[in-house]
N, C-alpha and C positions, 0 to 999 in steps of 0.2 A: 289497180291494173297489170303495174309493175310487178306484182307478186305472182298473179297469175302467169304472165309471159316466163318468168324465172323458171316458175314452176313447171311450166311445159316443156321447156330447152331439158331441165333436168331428167324430167320423165321421158323424153325421147332419147338423150344419151344414155340413160339407163337402160331402154329397152334395146339399143343397139349394142351397147355392151355386153348386155346378156345375150343376145341374139349371137353376136359373132363368138361367146366362148362357148356355148351351146354347140354350134357348128362345128368350130374347132374340134372340141370332144368328139363329137359323133365321127369326123372324119378320121380322127388317129384310131377310135375303136375298130370304127367299120374294117381299118387297113390291119390293125390287128386280129382281128378275126379271120379276116382271108389269108394272112400270112399263116395262122395256125391250122387253117382248113389244108391249105398247101402242104404243112409240115405235116398233117395227118395222113395226108392221101398219099403223099411221096414215102411215107416212112415204111419199113419192111412190116410183114404181117407179125410182127411182135406187140402182143398184146399188153405187157408190161410196159412198153415205152408208150403206148398209146394212152396207155390210163394215166402216166407219169405226165404226158402233155396236155391231157386234159385237166389234170388236176393243177398244172400251173396257171393254165389259160385261166380256169374258175378263180383261183388266189390272185391273178392280177386284174381280174375283171373287176373284182369286189372290191379290192382296192383302188383301181381307177375309179368307180362308181363313188365311192366312200370321199376320195378326194375332190371329185366334180362335185358331190353335194356340197362338201365345205367351200368350195369355188362360189357356187351359186348363190348360198346362203351370204356369204361375206357380200356378194354383188348387190343383194337384193337388201341387206341391211344398210350397206354405204347408199343404195337409191332409195332408201326411204328417209335416210338423213339430208340429203341432197334435195328432194321434194318437197318435204315439210318444211326446210328453214326458210325459203323465202315467204310461207304462209305465217310461220312463228313469228318472224321479224315483224311483219305487218302487223298480226294481232298486238304483239306488244306494243308498237308504235301506237295502235290505234286506243290500246288502254291507258296510254298515259296520255293521251291526247295531242298527240304529234301529227296526227293524221285528222282533214276533214271528216268528219261523220258524213255520208250523204242525205241528204232532207229529202 
């Protein structure tokens, strides 16, 4: 029972961390998207400048999304370790006969 509770707590913590990270990322990207849109609308009718601004925006977006994917993958890997650790510990204790088997 203890392993199940620890596993549930680890899953809840991991879900919260992931939700917080994704919400923060979405907020930052939305802010950047809005600022880029404002810059495009307020720039003079210079096609070269608009293309340069959009190119920088696209490059920054790709970089940001790749960095975020790395963070999310790291959070997922840590969550897997945290969630399975109590169950692995329980199964090892069970295999060694340190836990009474249910009858």
